[in-house]
N, C-alpha and C positions, 0 to 999 in steps of 0.2 A: 335550541329546539325550534323547529319550523313552526310558523304561524298558520292557522287556518288549514291544517292538514285534514286528510280524510279521516284519520283516527280521531282527531279532536272533534270533528263534526259528529262522528259516531258516538263518542262519549257524551256529547251534549244531547244527542237524540235519546240514548238509552237512559240517561239520568233525568230526562225531562218528564213532564207530567202531561196528563190529558184529563178531560172531564171524567168524572166517576162513571165506570161501566154500569149499565143498567142492573146487572146481576149483583153488584156490590154497593148499591145505594142504600142509604139508611136515613133516619130522621136526624138531620143536622142540628136542629134546635135542641134535641136531647143531648147531643154531643157537646154543644156550646154550654149548656147548663152544667154538664159534668166537668168540663174544663174550668169553668168559673169556680166550681166548688173544690176542685182537687189539684189544679196545677198552679204552683206557686208563681206569682207575678203575672198570671195570664190576664190579658186585656183584649177584648174583642173589638170589632166584629171579626167573624171567622169565615174564611173561604176554604172549601175542601176541594182538593185535586187528587188524582190518583197517579202514582208513578207508573210509567210505561214498563213493560216487560215483567218478568217474574212469574213463577208457576206455583208457588207455595202459599205463603200468607199474603193476602192483599195488603198493600202498603200505600199510605196516603200522605200527602203533604198538606199540613194545616197552616194556612197563611193568615197572619194578623198584621195590622199596620206596623207593628214594631218588631215582630219576630216570626220565624218559621219553626214549626214542629213537624215531627214524623209520627204517624200512628201505624202500628202493626196490629192486625186482627186475625182471628181465626176465620177461614172462609165459611160461608154458609153452606148448608147441604150435608150429605152423608160423608163422614170422614173415617179414616182408619184409626183404630185404637192407638193412643199415645202420639198421634201425628199433630202437627201445627201447634206445638206447645208454647204459645206466646207467654204464658206465665213463667215458664222456665227461662225464656229469653230475658224477661224482665228481672228475674231473680239474679241471674249471673251478671248482667251489666250493672245492677244495683250494688253487687258485691265488689266488682272490679273498679267502678268509677272512682271511689275514694282513694284507691291505691295509686292513681295516676296512669294505670294501664289505659291505652287509647280505646275508649268506648264513648258513645254518646251519653250525655247526661240523661238519666231516667227521671220522669216526672210523676208517673202514676200508672197503676194497673187497675183495670175494671173487670171484675169477674161476673158482673150482673148482666146477663144476656138481654135484659129489658131495655138497656140504654141504646145500643145500636144493633142488637140481634145476636152478637157473638162477643166472646171475651176479647179485650184489646189492651194495649198499653201505649203510652205517649212518651216520646223522648225528644231530645234536642235534635235539630237538623244540623249536621256538621257539613260545612261547605268545603269542598276540595275536589280532588281528581279521583274518579273511579276509572280504572284502566281495564278496559274490556278485552283488548287484544294482548294476549300474553307475550307476543313478540315485540311489542312496544315500537312499532315501525317509525314513529315520529321523533324518537329519542336517539341521542348519540350513545355509543358503546359505554362510555363512563357513566352516563346517567342510568342506562339500563342496569348496569352492574350494581350501582348504589341502590336502586329501587328493589332489586331482587334480594340484596343483602338486608335491606330494611325489613322486607317481608319475613325472611328467615329469623332475623333477630327478634322481631315482635312475637313470633310463635314461640321462640325459646323463652322470652320473657313470660309468656303465659304459662308455659310448663314449669318455669321456676317459681311461680307464685304459690305460696303456701295456702292451699284451699281451706284448711282449718282456720288459719289466722284471719281470713277474710269472710268467714261465716258461711262457708259452703259445705260444711260437714253435713252429710245426708243428701247432698245434691245428686249423688249416685252411689253405687255400691263399690267399695274398694275391692280389688282383686277379681280374677276371672272375667276381665272386661271382654276379651276377644270371644270367649265362649258365650257370654251373654249377648254380645252384639250379633254373632252368627245366628244364634237362636232367634233374636228379634227380627233380623232382616230376612231370615228364612220364612218366618211367619208372615211378615209384611208382604214378601214376594208371593207367597201362596194365596194370601187374601186378595191380591190384585192380579193374579195370573190370568193371562188371556190365551197363551200358547204354551204347550209343553216343550221345554228345551232340555235335551239330555245333558248338556254342559252344566246347566244350573243344578240339575238333580245330582250330578257327580260331586259338585262343589258342596252342596248341602250335606252330603254324606262324608266327604273327605275333610273339610275344614275343621269340624269339631274334634276329629281324631288326631289332628296334627298341630294343635295350637301351641305356639311357643309359650314359655313361662312368663307370667305377668310379673315384671320386676319392679314396677313403679306405678303409683296412682297420682294423677295430676288433674287439673282442669283441662278438658279437651274441648275444642271448638266444634269439631264434627264436620265442618264444610269449609275449611280454611283454604282460600284461594285468592288470587289477586283481585278479582272483581267483587269480592266480599269485604273490601276494605276501602277506606277513603284515605288518599294520600294528601299530604300538605300541598297547597296550590303551587308552590315553587320548590320546596325542599324534598329530598328523598327520605321522607319520614311518614310513617303511618300515624294518622291522627284519629282514626276510628275504625275498629273492626266491627263488621255488621253481621246480621243473620246468625243469631245464636240458637236457632231452633233445635239443632241437634246436639247442643253442648251437654256435657255431663262430667262426671268423674270417671277417668279411665286411663288407659295406657297411652302415654304421650307418643309412642312410636306409631300408633294408629293414626294420629293426627299428622305427624311429620311424613309418614310414607304415603298418606293420601295426597299431600302436597307434591311429593316426588312423582306422582302419576303424570304431572304436567310434562315431565321429561320423557315419558314413554308413549303416551297417547294423546297429549295435548298439542297445542299449536307449536310450542317451541321444539317438539320432537321432529318437526319438519325442517328445522334450520340446519344447513349443512356445516356451519362453523360457529358453534356457540361462543367460543372464546373471542373470535373476531367480531361477533355481534355484541359482545359485552355481557352476555348472560353466563353465569357460572355453570360448569358442567354438573352432572348429578354427583360425581365424586366430590367436587368442591362444595356443593350444597350440603352433602352429608358431613364433610369435614368441619364446615362452619357450625352447623347445628350441634355436632358432637362437642366441639370446642366450647360453645356457649352453655351447654347443659352438663358438661363434665363426663361425657361418655367416651369410651375407648374406641368404639366403632359401632356398626349397624349390622348385626347378624340377621340371618333368616330373611333377607330382603325379598327373595322370590316369593316366600310365603306371604309376606305383608302385601306384596303387589297383587297376588291372587285374592287375598281377603278384600282389599280395597276395591278391586274391580267387581267382585261379587256384590259387595255392599252398594256400589254405585249402580249396579244392575237392579238391585232391590229398590233403590230410590227412584230410578227411571221407570221401573215397572209400576211403582205406586202412582206415578203421574199417568201412565197408560191406563191404570185401573180407574183413575178419576175421569179420564176421557170416556171410558165405558159407562161410568155411573153418571156422567153429565155434570161433574162439578169441577172440571179443570179450569184453570185461571189464565190460560194462554193459548193462542192459536197455534203455537209451536209445539204444544204438548203432544200432539199426535205423532210428531216426528220421533218422539222418544221410543216408540215401538220398534223402530229400526235399530236403535242403539243397543237394546237389551241383548239380542243374540250375539252381537259383536263383542260386547263386554263379557258375556258368558264364555265365549270361545277364547278370548284373550286371557281371562282369568284361569281357565283350565290349562292353557299353555304355560303360564307361570307356575301353576300347581305341579305340572309335570317336571319343570325345572327344579322344583323344591322336593321332588322325590315321589310324586303321586304315580 
């Protein structure tokens, strides 16, 4: 692997920190007191930094002389119902951590808004690689292949986890996952709507009528992608899956086909020769996931792609709505407005392939 490459510099930039933004400042003395009372082994003094990037929950690096922590909090201001559920993030990583599944060690959840202004939780800071460029330009083909297979294997491990055995019964409603998700993202989209889009209206009508049968309930991450995980510094191994805000109990194929969107509208879709590049083809990714989870194949793929693109349009529109309401957490958030109609059109194209 080449040293000091542009990608590695970008990784350092995006995983770096900055002084806390004015809109996200809080009383650090109150946080220090909470950490002393609630975080096992904590020893101050405490320095607070904010991670660069991100558009959802503000994320902070908490630095002490002997250890670094990460804090995730709800953003201040007007929020959509059920959004920014840091308490759900804390619950799922607390359930998974004892199993050995790769998540950061959780230390504590604070639901008292009087401490820093909004709900937050604190977890361990896991040191490793966050790979922002899906094409992995600074890696050799064999390394790329191993990293992608590790990503698929880790998702299969999540879906193979018995949610009842780890104490997550009640974390979501078993069955009818797609129907409930379509209803949720339709409502979220409408709450944030800034421009009327015919493609979205068609999808809101068509998707609920054509939902495939829900054949399984597992823990689902909800936003599983390469830059939401920390890789081991040198090995092709996931050491922490991050950003569990959208996690719930649901159909694992929703999670896996969301990951497959990288092959159709992500950076790797622009590569002319996936095999030569070392990245598995979509068919190979499907075969590996099915092998690891005991499935015979992946039916209704076009429907799943339409659903996932619609859902992503809803997520992006939520960010656009926060720009409208003045609560967005990133200067790039306004650019999401350009993505929504493109996602809507692409989703409708897949819907037509699925029989719409």
